[in-house]
N, C-alpha and C positions, 0 to 999 in steps of 0.2 A: 787698532780700534784703543782708546782711550781706557783706564781705568779706572771703575769705580770703586772710591772707597767707601763704602757703608760704615753704616753706624756701628756693628758690633764691633767692627776693629778698633781698637784704642791705640791709638799715633802717638807718639809725643818727638814731634821735631827739632823745641826747640826746649833750653830751661825755662822752667815753669818760674813764676815771682818770688815762688818758696825757695827758690836755689840760686838769686842772682846776687848773692850777695854777701854768702859768707859759704864753709863748707859744706854744710849738710844743707838746712833747711835756710838762713839766711837772720840779717840781724832786725826783719820782720816779724821773724819766729822769738813766743815765746823762749827764755832761758830753760822751762822748764820739757818744754816739747826737743827740747835740743838734747836736752840733755837725755833724754827717754828715747832717741832714738841714736844718740852715740851709745846707748848705754845694748840696743838691740845690735847694733850692727859690732860693737863689742865683741858680745858673747852669740853672733852668729851656730850654728852647729850645720857644715853642710858635706853634706854627702857625695862623689860623683860620681855615678857611673863610666867606665871606660866611649869616651866617646870613638864618632865615626867622622871619617869625613865624605861626603855626599858629595859626588861627583856628576853633573847634568851638561847635557850636549847641547847645542840649542833647540830647541824641537821639543825635548822632551818633557813631561811631567813625572815626578817620585811620590809615590803615592804612600804614606807611613801611616801604620797604626797608631791608636789611641793605647799610649803606655801607661804602667801604676806608678805614675809618677811624671815630675812634672820636665816637658821637654826643651832643652833651651838649642837656638840654632844661632851659629854668631858665623856670617857671612863674611868669609874669606875674599875671595875675586870674585865679581863677574855681577851681571843682575837680574834679575829674578821675581818671581811671584810664590809670595805664600798666600793658601788661601784657607777657610777652615771648614768646619764640618757646612756649614747653610752655602759655602761655595763665596762667601765673601775675599776679596780680595785686597792684596796690600803688595808694592811695589817694596824690594831691599835691593838697595844696593852696599859698597864695600864697608862694614865697621854696623850693619843694622845687627840688633840683639832681636828676637823671637821669645817671647815665652807661651809656651800654648799648654793648657792646664792638662790637669793627670785626665789621662781615659778619651780625648781626643783627637778623631782621625783627623790629617789634614794632609794638604800637598803643598810639593814646592814646583814650580814653572821654570824653564829654561825656554825665553823667545817667547816667540807673539803666536796664539792659538797652538798649542805644541800639537801634534797629532803622534807623536810614541810616549808609552808610559811603561813605566815598571811597577811595580805593587809589593810592598814589604807589607805579608799578613803578619810577622810574627819580631819578636824582639831582635835583633843580629850582634855578635859580634863585631870587636871594634874591629876596623879596619877600613875599608873603604865599599862604599856601595856606589856600584854605577846605574846612571841611566845615561844609555849612549855609548860612547866611549868617553876611556879614560885619558886618553891620548892629548890633548889640547878641548877641557873642557870650558863649559860658556860660564860656568856655576860653582862654585866652591862653597861651600858651609861644614863649618865643625858641628856634629850634629849628639845630641845626649842629654841623659835624664841627670834630675839631681833631684836633690832634696834640703830642703833648708829651711830650716826650727831657729828659734830661739831658746833657745840653751835646751836644747831636747823636749822642749815644751809644744810651741806655738808655730804650728807650719804656715808659715810668713806667705803660700800662695792658695793654701788650701781654699779660700773661697773666691780665688781668680775663675772667671766662670767665661772671661774672652781672650781670643788672641792678641798678645800685648806686644806691638811693635816700636822698638826702643831707636834712637840712631846714636850712637856712641860717638860719630867721627870727633867730637868735642875731648874726646880721652883715646887716642893713638895709643895709649898703652895697653890699653884693651888689648885689642889685636894679638899682641906679647903674649897676652898670660894668656890668652886662648892656643897659640902656639906651645906657649910652655906644657900647658895640658896636654895636646896633642904627646909632647916629645916624654915629657914623663909617665906616658903608657909603653912607650917604646924601651923604657929601659928598664935595666934588670935591680938596679939599687934598691936599697932602704928606704923607705916614706917616697917613697913613690905615688900613694894614696892624699900621706898626707901636705905633698907639696902641691897636685894637683886640686883638694880641697881651699888651701890658702889663695892657689893663683882664682879660683874662681868664685871667692870670698872676694877679690879684689874688683872681677870682676860685677858683682853683686851692689859694693858699693858706689860704682858706676852708673850703674840703672837708678839705686832708689834716685840717687839726684838728679835725677834725670827727670821721675814719674814729679806730672803735677796733680793737684789735689783738685783743680777746677777743672769742670764743674761736677765730675765727680770722677771720683779716683775708683782706678781697677784694682787695687789692693786696699782692701776694710781696713786691716791693721796701720794704713797711712792714711788712712783718710781719717782714723777715730787720734790719730795725732794730731790733727790739726784742732780739735777740740781741748782745750787744756786739762778742764773736767775728766774728762773721758781717761784721758793720759795718765792722771792721778791715779783711780781705780785699775789701768793695767797695771802699772807700774809697782799700785798694793800688791797684786797678787801674782805675778813675778816675782817678785822679791822673795815675799812672807808665802807660799802657798800652803802651806799649814795650819797659818793662821783659822780665826774662826769667823771666816767669810761669810754675809748673807747679804741680800740684796740690799738692804738695810745699810748697812757699815760700810760696803760699797758705795751706797749712790750718798752716803753723808763725806765719806774721802772727797769725792767729786761733786763734792754742796750743789747736789740736784734733788730733787722731790723721791721719792722711790719712782713712783710712775714714768718720770719723764726722766730719769739716769736705763729704767730698763727700755724703756722704748730706743733713746739712742744706742743706745750700748747693741741691743739686740739688729738695730739698722744698717751698726758696724762691719758686726761681726758675725749676722746671721743663726745666730745661736744666741742663747741666753747667758746673765752673766754666772750666775752658779754653774752651767755648764761649762764652759772656760774653768774656770774654780776646780772643777771633777779634774778634766781633762790636762789640766799644768800638774796636776797635784798627782796624774797616773803617770804621764810622761815622766817629772819628776822621781816619781819612785820608782821607775823605770831604770831608767838612769844610774838611780844611789844600788838598788838591785848588782847589773852589770857593771856598774864601775868603782864598786867600793866594798871586798868580797869581807871586811869586818866588820862589818854592822849587822845588826840580827836583823828578822823579817821585821821584830816587836818596833828595835829601832827604827827602822825604815816610818813604818806607820804612823809613830809617833811626828816623825820629819813632815809627814806630808798630812797632818793633820787627823789620826785616828786612832783613839784612845784601845781600839779593839782590835787586834789579828784578826776575830773571826771575817768583822765587818768588812776591816779592810784587804782580807785576800779575797771575799768575791764579789767586789770593787772592781780589786787589780783581773780578775778571771774576767767580770763582764766587758772590761774595755780592751784586757790586751787579748783576750782567747788562752790566757796559759795562769794557771797559778804566779804564787812568787817562788812556791821552790822550784818548780818544773823551769819559774824563766831565771833562778840565779844555775842550774844545776846547766841549762843548754847555751848561758854564756860560753 
């Protein structure tokens, strides 16, 4: 039976126009957009949880839970289907990368009309997850969760609402990277986690190169980069989170009217400009508190735009659930 591909499942089969002529976006994209994207990629904070190797025999399906983090599947061998929470299906083959939004239940299937099923209800330790027999699996997939942020501030998959399936077969290095991630997990040498993060970053660069912005970009921040005016405002927030930002000042940086800027920004990021400013400030404060023990809490507060320690502490606790002092003690 042929598989249908409903519109909910975002699919990228070939390079879109913005990535055909240069390393990232191409000659048709503005210099400002390319510089900002390079800046985003160069400052990715990637945290990789240990990956499992999912092995499926023909005629089996593997039901996976919605985890508190974006789930990544990379097909190493075989062909199969990934189904999202509403049953939408997409065929996958070697070198396909599937990104599943946080909290989204989904299914891996091997063979036509699977009759057997294994259900996973909670996070599993790294190793093998077998549906059927592990002797000669028909589908082999590297499965794990990742957290991807720009400078520990902007979650790049925070507002992904659909399963994203991308063909990375034009990047044969992607398979080597995922094999390297699995190999690092089995080593006892120091630096394994850092190596896994570096290899995953490499794969994410391939992913971003393949994403198309038309007709609808599945990643809001990438869609925003298509508008150089929004890109200027985003750059201003990321580079100077402690500045005295207002909607008016950001609209001026974007060369838009206040109302147009606020509307377009909210459409791209699903939150207001000042909400993003606050989020970036709190994430940057967390980074400073946990990575720079020489800075006082007052200095951290000033760095992210607060002149009052008490106001900063209240905002920090509201955002992170703990006070700045408790955060530093627990690091």
